[in-house]
C-alpha positions in Angstrom: 56.7 -10.1 -46.0 56.3 -9.1 -42.5 60.7 -8.6 -42.3 60.4 -6.3 -45.1 57.4 -4.6 -43.8 59.6 -4.2 -40.4 62.2 -3.1 -42.3 60.3 -0.2 -43.6 59.2 0.4 -40.0 62.7 0.5 -38.9 63.8 3.2 -41.4 60.7 5.2 -40.3 62.3 4.8 -36.8 65.4 6.5 -37.5 63.6 8.8 -39.3 61.0 9.6 -37.0 64.2 10.0 -34.3 66.5 12.1 -36.0 63.2 14.3 -36.8 62.3 14.4 -33.6 64.9 14.0 -30.9 66.0 17.5 -32.2 63.0 19.0 -30.1 63.9 17.8 -26.6 67.4 18.7 -27.2 66.6 22.3 -28.6 67.9 24.2 -25.7 70.9 22.0 -25.6 72.1 22.7 -29.0 71.3 26.2 -28.5 73.3 26.7 -25.4 76.6 24.7 -27.1 76.4 27.2 -30.5 75.5 30.5 -28.2 72.4 30.6 -29.9 69.0 31.4 -28.8 66.5 29.3 -28.8 64.5 30.3 -31.8 67.4 30.5 -34.2 68.2 27.2 -33.4 64.2 26.3 -34.6 66.7 27.1 -37.8 67.6 23.4 -37.8 64.7 22.2 -37.7 63.4 24.0 -40.4 66.8 23.2 -42.1 65.6 19.9 -42.7 62.3 19.9 -43.6 63.6 22.2 -46.8 65.7 19.0 -47.0 63.1 16.7 -47.1 61.3 19.1 -49.3 63.8 19.0 -52.2 65.0 15.7 -51.7 61.3 14.4 -52.0 60.4 14.7 -55.8 64.2 14.8 -56.6 65.5 11.5 -55.5 62.4 10.2 -56.3 62.7 10.9 -59.9 66.1 10.1 -60.2 65.4 6.8 -58.4 62.2 5.8 -60.4 64.1 3.9 -62.8 65.6 1.9 -60.5 64.6 -1.3 -58.4 62.7 -0.3 -55.5 64.7 -2.3 -52.8 68.2 -0.8 -54.3 66.7 2.6 -53.8 65.6 2.0 -50.3 68.5 0.9 -49.8 70.5 3.7 -50.8 69.1 6.3 -49.2 69.2 5.0 -46.2 73.0 4.5 -46.3 72.7 8.3 -47.3 70.5 8.6 -43.9 73.1 7.0 -42.2 76.2 9.1 -43.4 74.8 12.2 -42.8 73.3 11.7 -39.5 76.5 10.6 -38.3 78.6 13.1 -39.3 75.9 15.6 -37.6 76.8 14.8 -34.5 80.7 16.2 -35.7 79.4 19.6 -36.1 81.5 22.8 -34.2 78.9 25.2 -35.1 75.7 27.0 -36.3 76.8 26.7 -40.2 78.3 23.7 -40.3 75.1 21.8 -38.4 72.6 23.8 -40.5 74.0 22.3 -43.5 74.2 19.0 -42.5 70.5 18.6 -41.0 69.7 20.1 -44.8 72.1 16.9 -46.3 70.3 14.5 -43.4 66.8 15.2 -44.7 67.2 15.1 -48.6 66.4 10.9 -48.6 63.3 11.5 -45.8 60.8 12.1 -48.1 61.8 9.3 -51.0 61.7 6.7 -48.5 58.7 7.4 -47.3 57.5 8.1 -50.5 58.6 4.7 -51.9 58.3 2.5 -48.9 54.6 3.7 -48.7 54.0 2.7 -51.8 55.9 -0.7 -51.2 54.1 -1.6 -48.0 51.0 -1.3 -49.7 52.0 -3.7 -52.6 53.4 -6.0 -50.1 50.0 -6.0 -48.0 47.3 -8.2 -48.5 44.2 -7.0 -50.6 41.8 -4.8 -49.0 44.5 -4.2 -46.1 46.8 -1.6 -47.6 46.0 1.1 -44.6 47.3 -1.6 -42.2 51.0 -2.0 -44.5 51.2 1.8 -44.8 50.5 2.0 -40.4 53.1 -0.5 -39.9 55.9 1.8 -42.0 54.8 4.7 -39.7 54.9 2.3 -36.7 58.6 3.1 -36.7 58.1 7.0 -37.0 55.7 6.3 -33.4 57.7 3.8 -31.6 60.7 6.4 -32.5 58.9 8.7 -30.0 58.0 6.1 -27.4 61.3 4.9 -27.3 64.1 6.1 -29.7 63.2 9.9 -28.8 63.1 10.3 -24.7 66.4 8.3 -24.6 68.0 10.2 -27.2 67.0 12.8 -25.3 67.9 11.6 -22.2 71.7 11.0 -23.4 71.5 14.5 -25.0 70.8 16.5 -22.1 72.9 14.2 -19.3 75.9 13.6 -21.8 75.9 15.8 -24.7 73.6 16.4 -27.4 76.4 15.4 -30.2 75.5 11.4 -28.7 72.0 11.8 -29.5 73.1 12.1 -33.3 75.7 9.2 -33.1 72.2 7.3 -31.7 70.6 8.1 -34.8 73.9 6.8 -37.2 73.1 3.2 -35.4 69.9 3.1 -36.1 70.6 3.9 -39.1 73.0 1.2 -40.1 70.5 -1.3 -38.5 68.0 -0.1 -41.3 70.5 -0.8 -43.9 70.8 -4.1 -42.8 67.4 -4.8 -42.7 66.8 -3.3 -45.7 69.7 -5.5 -47.2 68.1 -8.8 -45.9 65.2 -8.7 -45.5 63.5 -6.6 -48.3 62.6 -8.9 -51.1 63.4 -7.8 -54.9 61.1 -5.6 -56.1 60.6 -3.8 -59.5 61.2 -0.3 -60.3 59.0 2.3 -58.6 58.1 3.9 -61.8 57.4 2.2 -65.2 56.9 5.7 -67.1 58.9 8.5 -67.2 59.8 11.4 -64.8 58.5 13.7 -67.3 55.3 12.4 -67.6 54.8 11.7 -63.7 55.2 15.7 -63.6 52.1 15.6 -65.3 50.0 15.1 -61.8 50.9 18.6 -60.9 47.9 19.7 -63.1 45.4 18.2 -60.6 43.9 20.5 -58.8 43.0 17.7 -55.9 46.8 16.6 -55.3 47.9 20.0 -54.7 44.3 20.4 -52.7 46.0 18.1 -50.3 49.7 19.2 -50.6 48.5 22.1 -49.0 46.4 20.6 -46.7 49.1 18.6 -45.1 51.6 21.3 -45.4 49.0 24.0 -43.3 47.5 21.5 -41.3 50.3 19.2 -39.8 52.2 22.4 -39.4 49.8 22.9 -36.5 51.1 19.9 -34.8 55.0 21.0 -35.3 54.1 24.1 -33.8 53.4 22.7 -30.6 56.1 19.8 -30.8 58.6 22.5 -31.8 58.8 23.9 -28.6 57.7 21.5 -26.2 60.7 21.3 -23.5 60.8 25.2 -22.9 56.7 24.4 -22.7 57.2 22.2 -20.3 60.4 23.4 -18.4 59.3 27.1 -18.6 55.6 27.2 -18.3 54.6 24.4 -16.2 57.8 24.7 -14.0 59.1 21.2 -14.3 62.7 20.4 -14.1 64.3 19.6 -17.3 64.4 15.8 -16.6 60.9 15.8 -17.0 61.3 16.6 -20.9 62.4 13.1 -21.6 59.0 11.8 -20.0 57.0 13.9 -21.4 58.5 12.6 -24.9 57.6 9.3 -23.9 53.6 10.2 -23.4 54.1 11.9 -26.5 55.2 8.9 -28.4 53.0 6.1 -26.4 50.2 9.2 -27.9 51.5 8.5 -31.1 51.7 5.0 -31.3 47.8 4.8 -30.6 46.9 7.4 -33.0 48.4 5.5 -35.6 46.8 2.6 -34.9 43.9 4.2 -35.0 44.3 6.4 -38.0 44.6 3.0 -39.6 40.9 2.2 -39.0 39.7 5.4 -39.5 41.4 5.0 -42.5 39.5 1.7 -43.7 36.3 3.2 -42.6 35.7 6.1 -43.7 36.8 8.3 -46.7 40.6 9.3 -45.8 39.9 12.9 -46.4 37.0 12.5 -43.8 39.0 10.7 -41.3 41.8 13.9 -41.9 38.6 16.4 -41.3 38.0 14.6 -37.8 41.4 14.2 -36.7 42.1 18.0 -37.4 39.0 19.4 -35.6 40.5 17.4 -32.6 43.8 18.7 -32.4 43.0 22.7 -32.9 40.4 21.9 -30.1 43.2 20.3 -28.0 46.0 22.9 -28.4 43.3 25.4 -27.5 43.0 23.9 -24.4 46.7 23.5 -24.2 47.0 27.0 -23.9 45.4 27.2 -20.8 46.6 23.7 -19.1 49.7 23.9 -19.8 50.6 26.2 -15.8 49.5 23.1 -14.7 51.8 20.0 -14.1 50.0 17.3 -13.9 47.0 18.7 -16.9 50.5 19.7 -19.3 51.6 16.1 -19.2 48.4 14.5 -19.6 47.7 17.1 -23.0 51.0 15.8 -24.5 49.6 12.3 -24.3 46.6 13.3 -26.5 47.6 15.8 -28.9 50.2 13.2 -29.6 47.6 11.1 -30.1 45.6 13.1 -32.0 47.5 13.8 -34.5 48.9 10.4 -35.4 45.6 9.4 -36.5 46.3 11.9 -39.5 49.6 9.5 -41.3 47.7 6.3 -42.4 44.5 8.5 -44.3 46.3 11.3 -45.4 49.4 9.3 -47.2 45.9 7.7 -48.4 44.0 10.4 -50.1 47.5 11.2 -51.3 47.8 8.3 -52.9 44.4 8.0 -54.4 45.2 11.3 -56.3 48.1 10.6 -57.7 47.0 7.6 -59.9 49.9 6.7 -62.6 52.4 8.5 -59.8 51.4 7.2 -56.6 55.5 6.8 -55.4 56.1 10.8 -56.6 52.4 11.9 -55.3 53.8 9.7 -52.1 56.6 11.3 -51.4 55.2 15.1 -52.6 53.0 14.3 -49.3 56.4 13.6 -47.4 57.6 17.1 -48.6 54.6 19.1 -47.8 54.4 17.2 -44.3 58.0 18.8 -43.6 57.1 22.3 -45.3 54.3 22.3 -42.3 57.1 21.4 -39.9 59.8 24.0 -41.3 56.7 26.2 -41.2 55.0 25.6 -37.9 58.1 26.0 -36.3 58.8 29.4 -37.9 55.3 30.7 -36.8 55.8 29.9 -33.5 58.6 31.4 -33.0 57.4 34.6 -34.3 55.4 35.3 -31.1 57.3 33.7 -29.2 60.6 35.8 -30.4 57.9 39.1 -29.5 57.7 38.0 -26.0 54.3 36.9 -26.2 55.5 33.3 -24.3 55.7 29.9 -25.3 51.4 28.7 -25.1 51.8 31.3 -28.1 52.6 28.4 -30.2 49.9 26.4 -29.2 47.2 29.2 -30.7 49.7 29.1 -33.7 48.9 25.7 -33.8 45.2 26.1 -33.5 45.1 28.0 -36.5 47.1 26.1 -38.5 45.1 23.4 -38.2 41.6 25.1 -38.6 42.7 26.3 -41.6 43.3 22.4 -42.4 40.0 21.9 -41.8 38.6 24.3 -44.4 40.8 23.0 -46.9 39.5 19.1 -46.0 36.0 20.8 -46.8 37.1 22.5 -49.9 38.3 19.2 -51.4 35.4 17.1 -49.9 33.4 20.0 -52.0 35.1 19.9 -54.9 35.2 16.2 -55.3 31.2 16.2 -55.2 30.8 18.6 -57.8 33.2 17.1 -60.3 31.3 13.9 -59.3 28.3 15.4 -60.5 29.7 17.0 -63.2 30.8 13.7 -64.8 27.0 11.9 -64.0 25.6 15.1 -66.2 28.3 14.1 -68.7 26.6 10.3 -68.5 23.6 11.2 -68.7 24.2 13.6 -72.2 26.0 11.1 -73.9 23.6 8.5 -73.0 
Protein backbone atom coordinates (compact mmCIF):
# COMPACT_ATOMS: atom_id res chain seq x y z
CA UNK A 1 0.00 0.00 0.00
CA UNK A 2 2.92 2.33 0.71
CA UNK A 3 4.22 1.73 -2.82
CA UNK A 4 0.75 2.40 -4.22
CA UNK A 5 0.61 5.76 -2.45
CA UNK A 6 4.16 6.45 -3.62
CA UNK A 7 3.11 5.85 -7.24
CA UNK A 8 0.40 8.50 -6.79
CA UNK A 9 3.01 10.83 -5.33
CA UNK A 10 5.30 10.31 -8.34
CA UNK A 11 2.40 11.14 -10.63
CA UNK A 12 1.75 14.22 -8.52
CA UNK A 13 5.43 15.13 -8.82
CA UNK A 14 5.19 15.09 -12.61
CA UNK A 15 1.98 17.10 -12.64
CA UNK A 16 3.39 19.65 -10.21
CA UNK A 17 6.53 19.93 -12.31
CA UNK A 18 4.73 20.70 -15.58
CA UNK A 19 2.26 23.05 -13.92
CA UNK A 20 4.76 25.16 -12.00
CA UNK A 21 8.08 24.99 -13.86
CA UNK A 22 6.70 27.19 -16.63
CA UNK A 23 6.35 30.06 -14.16
CA UNK A 24 10.08 30.14 -13.52
CA UNK A 25 10.99 30.05 -17.22
CA UNK A 26 8.13 32.22 -18.48
CA UNK A 27 10.46 35.11 -19.47
CA UNK A 28 12.67 32.67 -21.42
CA UNK A 29 9.70 31.23 -23.31
CA UNK A 30 8.46 34.75 -24.05
CA UNK A 31 11.86 35.68 -25.47
CA UNK A 32 12.04 32.47 -27.52
CA UNK A 33 8.65 33.11 -29.13
CA UNK A 34 9.19 36.89 -29.32
CA UNK A 35 6.10 37.73 -27.25
CA UNK A 36 5.43 39.73 -24.06
CA UNK A 37 5.45 38.11 -20.61
CA UNK A 38 1.69 38.77 -20.08
CA UNK A 39 0.98 37.05 -23.43
CA UNK A 40 3.23 34.15 -22.41
CA UNK A 41 0.96 33.88 -19.35
CA UNK A 42 -1.65 32.49 -21.79
CA UNK A 43 0.32 29.22 -21.74
CA UNK A 44 -0.47 28.92 -18.02
CA UNK A 45 -4.13 29.60 -18.74
CA UNK A 46 -4.19 27.06 -21.61
CA UNK A 47 -2.91 24.29 -19.33
CA UNK A 48 -5.46 25.25 -16.69
CA UNK A 49 -8.25 25.17 -19.28
CA UNK A 50 -7.17 21.66 -20.23
CA UNK A 51 -7.53 20.61 -16.60
CA UNK A 52 -10.98 22.18 -16.37
CA UNK A 53 -12.21 20.36 -19.48
CA UNK A 54 -10.45 17.07 -18.85
CA UNK A 55 -11.35 16.60 -15.17
CA UNK A 56 -15.10 15.89 -15.51
CA UNK A 57 -14.91 14.44 -19.04
CA UNK A 58 -12.11 11.93 -18.46
CA UNK A 59 -13.39 11.07 -14.99
CA UNK A 60 -16.80 10.33 -16.50
CA UNK A 61 -15.39 8.27 -19.37
CA UNK A 62 -13.09 6.33 -17.05
CA UNK A 63 -15.66 5.71 -14.32
CA UNK A 64 -16.60 2.25 -15.57
CA UNK A 65 -13.01 1.04 -15.85
CA UNK A 66 -10.85 -0.26 -12.99
CA UNK A 67 -9.24 2.72 -11.27
CA UNK A 68 -5.68 1.40 -11.60
CA UNK A 69 -6.06 1.11 -15.40
CA UNK A 70 -7.54 4.61 -15.65
CA UNK A 71 -4.66 6.07 -13.64
CA UNK A 72 -2.17 4.31 -15.94
CA UNK A 73 -3.88 5.64 -19.09
CA UNK A 74 -3.94 9.17 -17.69
CA UNK A 75 -0.22 9.07 -16.96
CA UNK A 76 0.52 7.78 -20.48
CA UNK A 77 -1.43 10.70 -21.95
CA UNK A 78 0.37 13.11 -19.64
CA UNK A 79 3.79 11.78 -20.66
CA UNK A 80 3.18 11.91 -24.41
CA UNK A 81 1.92 15.49 -24.66
CA UNK A 82 4.34 16.99 -22.17
CA UNK A 83 7.22 15.44 -24.10
CA UNK A 84 5.81 16.84 -27.35
CA UNK A 85 5.61 20.29 -25.71
CA UNK A 86 9.40 20.45 -25.73
CA UNK A 87 9.31 20.43 -29.56
CA UNK A 88 6.87 23.34 -29.94
CA UNK A 89 8.06 25.89 -32.49
CA UNK A 90 5.82 28.85 -31.76
CA UNK A 91 2.97 30.39 -29.80
CA UNK A 92 0.14 28.48 -31.51
CA UNK A 93 1.66 25.00 -31.33
CA UNK A 94 2.77 25.42 -27.73
CA UNK A 95 -0.58 26.71 -26.50
CA UNK A 96 -2.36 23.70 -28.09
CA UNK A 97 0.11 21.26 -26.53
CA UNK A 98 -0.25 22.93 -23.13
CA UNK A 99 -4.02 22.45 -23.35
CA UNK A 100 -3.65 18.77 -24.28
CA UNK A 101 -1.06 18.26 -21.51
CA UNK A 102 -3.53 19.58 -18.94
CA UNK A 103 -6.42 17.25 -19.83
CA UNK A 104 -5.41 14.27 -17.59
CA UNK A 105 -4.34 16.41 -14.61
CA UNK A 106 -7.70 16.81 -12.86
CA UNK A 107 -8.87 13.26 -13.46
CA UNK A 108 -5.60 11.83 -12.09
CA UNK A 109 -5.77 13.87 -8.89
CA UNK A 110 -9.53 13.40 -8.59
CA UNK A 111 -9.40 9.62 -8.88
CA UNK A 112 -6.10 9.51 -7.01
CA UNK A 113 -7.46 11.37 -3.97
CA UNK A 114 -10.32 8.91 -3.58
CA UNK A 115 -7.97 5.94 -4.12
CA UNK A 116 -5.49 7.38 -1.58
CA UNK A 117 -8.29 7.64 0.98
CA UNK A 118 -9.32 4.03 0.37
CA UNK A 119 -5.73 2.78 0.64
CA UNK A 120 -5.25 4.54 3.98
CA UNK A 121 -6.15 3.28 7.44
CA UNK A 122 -9.51 4.35 8.79
CA UNK A 123 -9.23 7.81 10.31
CA UNK A 124 -5.99 8.49 8.41
CA UNK A 125 -7.55 9.43 5.06
CA UNK A 126 -6.16 12.96 5.34
CA UNK A 127 -2.63 11.58 5.61
CA UNK A 128 -3.15 9.36 2.56
CA UNK A 129 -4.34 12.31 0.48
CA UNK A 130 -1.45 14.39 1.82
CA UNK A 131 1.02 11.70 0.66
CA UNK A 132 -0.34 12.00 -2.88
CA UNK A 133 -0.11 15.81 -2.74
CA UNK A 134 3.41 15.52 -1.32
CA UNK A 135 4.48 14.72 -4.87
CA UNK A 136 3.16 18.12 -5.89
CA UNK A 137 5.02 19.85 -3.08
CA UNK A 138 8.30 18.00 -3.66
CA UNK A 139 8.01 18.94 -7.32
CA UNK A 140 8.15 22.55 -6.19
CA UNK A 141 11.00 21.84 -3.77
CA UNK A 142 13.23 19.81 -6.11
CA UNK A 143 11.83 19.44 -9.60
CA UNK A 144 10.78 23.01 -10.37
CA UNK A 145 14.09 24.60 -9.26
CA UNK A 146 16.04 22.01 -11.26
CA UNK A 147 13.77 22.44 -14.26
CA UNK A 148 14.06 26.23 -13.96
CA UNK A 149 17.85 25.99 -13.77
CA UNK A 150 18.03 23.73 -16.83
CA UNK A 151 15.59 25.92 -18.73
CA UNK A 152 17.56 29.09 -18.06
CA UNK A 153 21.08 27.68 -18.59
CA UNK A 154 20.36 25.48 -21.62
CA UNK A 155 16.93 25.93 -23.20
CA UNK A 156 13.36 26.00 -21.92
CA UNK A 157 12.67 22.86 -24.00
CA UNK A 158 14.88 20.85 -21.65
CA UNK A 159 12.46 21.53 -18.79
CA UNK A 160 9.65 19.75 -20.61
CA UNK A 161 11.87 16.83 -21.60
CA UNK A 162 12.47 16.48 -17.86
CA UNK A 163 8.69 16.39 -17.33
CA UNK A 164 8.43 13.60 -19.90
CA UNK A 165 11.10 11.59 -18.06
CA UNK A 166 9.21 11.91 -14.77
CA UNK A 167 6.05 10.88 -16.63
CA UNK A 168 7.72 7.63 -17.70
CA UNK A 169 8.66 6.95 -14.07
CA UNK A 170 5.05 7.59 -13.03
CA UNK A 171 3.71 5.22 -15.69
CA UNK A 172 6.03 2.43 -14.54
CA UNK A 173 5.26 2.96 -10.84
CA UNK A 174 1.49 2.89 -11.39
CA UNK A 175 1.86 -0.19 -13.61
CA UNK A 176 3.89 -2.23 -11.11
CA UNK A 177 2.96 -0.82 -7.68
CA UNK A 178 -0.73 0.02 -7.86
CA UNK A 179 -2.90 -2.89 -6.71
CA UNK A 180 -5.87 -4.10 -8.73
CA UNK A 181 -8.74 -1.75 -7.97
CA UNK A 182 -12.45 -1.69 -8.70
CA UNK A 183 -14.03 0.74 -11.11
CA UNK A 184 -14.08 4.34 -9.95
CA UNK A 185 -17.88 4.59 -9.97
CA UNK A 186 -20.67 2.04 -9.68
CA UNK A 187 -23.41 4.35 -10.92
CA UNK A 188 -23.96 5.88 -14.33
CA UNK A 189 -22.29 9.17 -15.18
CA UNK A 190 -25.74 10.69 -15.73
CA UNK A 191 -26.67 9.89 -12.12
CA UNK A 192 -23.35 11.24 -10.87
CA UNK A 193 -24.18 14.58 -12.46
CA UNK A 194 -26.94 15.00 -9.87
CA UNK A 195 -24.32 16.31 -7.44
CA UNK A 196 -24.46 19.55 -9.42
CA UNK A 197 -27.80 20.21 -7.74
CA UNK A 198 -26.02 20.65 -4.40
CA UNK A 199 -25.50 24.29 -3.50
CA UNK A 200 -22.69 23.51 -1.07
CA UNK A 201 -20.70 21.79 -3.84
CA UNK A 202 -20.95 24.88 -6.04
CA UNK A 203 -19.90 27.10 -3.15
CA UNK A 204 -16.78 24.99 -2.50
CA UNK A 205 -15.93 25.02 -6.22
CA UNK A 206 -16.27 28.82 -6.20
CA UNK A 207 -14.17 29.00 -3.05
CA UNK A 208 -11.41 26.89 -4.59
CA UNK A 209 -11.47 28.89 -7.82
CA UNK A 210 -11.22 32.34 -6.27
CA UNK A 211 -9.27 31.51 -3.12
CA UNK A 212 -6.47 29.53 -4.75
CA UNK A 213 -6.46 32.03 -7.59
CA UNK A 214 -4.86 34.39 -5.10
CA UNK A 215 -1.82 32.13 -4.92
CA UNK A 216 -1.49 31.92 -8.70
CA UNK A 217 -1.78 35.68 -9.08
CA UNK A 218 1.47 35.87 -7.10
CA UNK A 219 3.22 32.71 -8.30
CA UNK A 220 2.59 33.22 -12.03
CA UNK A 221 4.84 36.30 -12.02
CA UNK A 222 7.32 35.30 -9.33
CA UNK A 223 10.29 35.33 -11.75
CA UNK A 224 10.00 39.02 -12.76
CA UNK A 225 9.07 39.92 -9.16
CA UNK A 226 12.40 38.56 -7.94
CA UNK A 227 14.51 39.95 -10.78
CA UNK A 228 12.82 43.23 -11.73
CA UNK A 229 11.40 44.30 -8.35
CA UNK A 230 13.88 42.89 -5.83
CA UNK A 231 16.85 43.30 -8.18
CA UNK A 232 18.21 39.76 -8.00
CA UNK A 233 20.08 38.10 -10.85
CA UNK A 234 17.98 35.63 -12.84
CA UNK A 235 19.89 32.69 -11.34
CA UNK A 236 18.31 33.49 -7.96
CA UNK A 237 14.87 32.52 -9.33
CA UNK A 238 15.86 28.84 -9.07
CA UNK A 239 16.79 29.26 -5.39
CA UNK A 240 13.56 31.14 -4.75
CA UNK A 241 11.67 28.20 -6.25
CA UNK A 242 13.43 25.91 -3.77
CA UNK A 243 12.30 28.13 -0.88
CA UNK A 244 8.73 28.17 -2.21
CA UNK A 245 8.84 24.38 -2.60
CA UNK A 246 10.18 23.87 0.92
CA UNK A 247 7.36 26.01 2.22
CA UNK A 248 4.86 23.94 0.24
CA UNK A 249 6.19 20.66 1.68
CA UNK A 250 5.82 21.98 5.23
CA UNK A 251 2.45 23.54 4.44
CA UNK A 252 1.12 20.25 3.06
CA UNK A 253 2.02 18.51 6.34
CA UNK A 254 0.42 21.28 8.41
CA UNK A 255 -2.69 21.18 6.21
CA UNK A 256 -3.17 17.44 6.84
CA UNK A 257 -2.95 18.04 10.59
CA UNK A 258 -5.42 20.94 10.37
CA UNK A 259 -7.87 18.74 8.44
CA UNK A 260 -7.74 16.17 11.25
CA UNK A 261 -8.09 18.71 14.08
CA UNK A 262 -10.63 21.11 12.53
CA UNK A 263 -13.51 20.97 10.10
CA UNK A 264 -11.89 21.09 6.64
CA UNK A 265 -13.80 24.25 5.66
CA UNK A 266 -12.67 26.03 8.84
CA UNK A 267 -9.06 25.07 8.11
CA UNK A 268 -9.49 26.50 4.59
CA UNK A 269 -10.90 29.77 5.93
CA UNK A 270 -8.04 30.26 8.40
CA UNK A 271 -5.45 29.52 5.71
CA UNK A 272 -6.96 32.02 3.27
CA UNK A 273 -6.91 34.74 5.94
CA UNK A 274 -3.19 34.24 6.43
CA UNK A 275 -2.64 34.10 2.65
CA UNK A 276 -4.30 37.50 2.14
CA UNK A 277 -2.21 39.04 4.94
CA UNK A 278 1.04 37.60 3.56
CA UNK A 279 0.36 38.81 0.02
CA UNK A 280 -0.36 42.34 1.24
CA UNK A 281 2.86 42.32 3.27
CA UNK A 282 4.76 41.13 0.21
CA UNK A 283 3.78 44.23 -1.77
CA UNK A 284 5.82 46.29 0.72
CA UNK A 285 8.65 43.80 1.28
CA UNK A 286 9.30 42.61 -2.29
CA UNK A 287 11.81 45.39 -2.98
CA UNK A 288 14.10 44.01 -0.26
CA UNK A 289 16.39 41.25 -1.55
CA UNK A 290 16.25 39.24 1.67
CA UNK A 291 12.61 39.71 2.59
CA UNK A 292 11.33 38.79 -0.87
CA UNK A 293 12.93 35.35 -0.39
CA UNK A 294 11.59 35.02 3.15
CA UNK A 295 8.08 35.84 1.93
CA UNK A 296 8.46 33.37 -0.93
CA UNK A 297 8.93 30.61 1.64
CA UNK A 298 6.09 31.83 3.86
CA UNK A 299 3.55 32.27 1.07
CA UNK A 300 4.37 28.83 -0.32
CA UNK A 301 3.88 27.29 3.13
CA UNK A 302 0.62 29.09 3.91
CA UNK A 303 -0.90 28.35 0.52
CA UNK A 304 -0.28 24.61 0.56
CA UNK A 305 -1.96 24.27 3.93
CA UNK A 306 -5.05 24.40 1.68
CA UNK A 307 -4.48 21.28 -0.42
CA UNK A 308 -5.70 18.50 1.90
CA UNK A 309 -8.49 20.40 3.74
CA UNK A 310 -10.05 21.70 0.54
CA UNK A 311 -9.87 18.24 -1.07
CA UNK A 312 -11.57 16.67 1.94
CA UNK A 313 -14.21 19.42 1.99
CA UNK A 314 -15.32 18.73 -1.57
CA UNK A 315 -15.14 14.93 -1.16
CA UNK A 316 -17.40 15.23 1.91
CA UNK A 317 -19.81 17.39 -0.10
CA UNK A 318 -19.86 14.86 -2.98
CA UNK A 319 -21.15 11.76 -1.22
CA UNK A 320 -22.29 9.25 -3.81
CA UNK A 321 -20.02 10.77 -6.47
CA UNK A 322 -16.74 11.33 -4.64
CA UNK A 323 -14.49 10.75 -7.64
CA UNK A 324 -16.34 13.27 -9.81
CA UNK A 325 -16.45 15.77 -6.96
CA UNK A 326 -12.74 15.37 -6.29
CA UNK A 327 -11.89 15.89 -9.96
CA UNK A 328 -14.11 18.98 -10.07
CA UNK A 329 -12.00 20.41 -7.27
CA UNK A 330 -8.98 20.14 -9.55
CA UNK A 331 -10.94 21.90 -12.27
CA UNK A 332 -11.73 24.69 -9.84
CA UNK A 333 -8.10 24.83 -8.70
CA UNK A 334 -6.97 25.35 -12.28
CA UNK A 335 -9.67 27.84 -13.12
CA UNK A 336 -8.09 29.68 -10.20
CA UNK A 337 -4.73 29.14 -11.91
CA UNK A 338 -5.99 30.72 -15.12
CA UNK A 339 -7.94 33.46 -13.37
CA UNK A 340 -5.06 34.38 -11.08
CA UNK A 341 -2.58 34.58 -13.96
CA UNK A 342 -5.03 36.54 -16.12
CA UNK A 343 -6.29 39.09 -13.60
CA UNK A 344 -2.82 39.68 -12.16
CA UNK A 345 -1.53 40.24 -15.67
CA UNK A 346 -4.02 43.07 -16.32
CA UNK A 347 -2.52 45.68 -13.96
CA UNK A 348 0.98 44.57 -14.97
CA UNK A 349 0.13 45.16 -18.64
CA UNK A 350 -1.29 48.58 -17.65
CA UNK A 351 2.07 49.53 -16.15
CA UNK A 352 1.38 49.21 -12.42
CA UNK A 353 4.35 46.91 -11.84
CA UNK A 354 4.70 43.30 -10.73
CA UNK A 355 3.72 43.96 -7.09
CA UNK A 356 0.22 44.71 -8.39
CA UNK A 357 -0.16 40.95 -8.82
CA UNK A 358 0.09 40.55 -5.02
CA UNK A 359 -2.76 43.00 -4.47
CA UNK A 360 -4.89 41.02 -6.91
CA UNK A 361 -3.96 37.81 -5.09
CA UNK A 362 -4.81 39.26 -1.67
CA UNK A 363 -8.21 40.41 -2.95
CA UNK A 364 -8.98 36.94 -4.35
CA UNK A 365 -7.95 35.26 -1.08
CA UNK A 366 -10.16 37.68 0.88
CA UNK A 367 -13.14 36.87 -1.33
CA UNK A 368 -12.41 33.20 -0.66
CA UNK A 369 -12.62 33.88 3.09
CA UNK A 370 -16.06 35.44 2.61
CA UNK A 371 -17.24 32.40 0.66
CA UNK A 372 -15.93 30.04 3.37
CA UNK A 373 -17.85 31.99 6.01
CA UNK A 374 -20.95 31.72 3.80
CA UNK A 375 -20.54 27.94 3.58
CA UNK A 376 -20.24 27.65 7.37
CA UNK A 377 -23.45 29.69 7.88
CA UNK A 378 -25.21 27.70 5.15
CA UNK A 379 -24.33 24.43 6.92
CA UNK A 380 -25.57 25.75 10.27
CA UNK A 381 -28.82 26.91 8.72
CA UNK A 382 -29.35 23.57 6.97
CA UNK A 383 -28.57 21.67 10.20
CA UNK A 384 -31.04 23.83 12.14
CA UNK A 385 -33.70 23.26 9.49
CA UNK A 386 -33.20 19.48 9.60
CA UNK A 387 -33.38 19.51 13.40
CA UNK A 388 -36.68 21.37 13.29
CA UNK A 389 -38.08 18.86 10.79
CA UNK A 390 -37.08 15.94 13.05
CA UNK A 391 -38.67 17.61 16.07
CA UNK A 392 -41.93 18.25 14.18
CA UNK A 393 -42.10 14.59 13.06
CA UNK A 394 -41.38 13.30 16.56
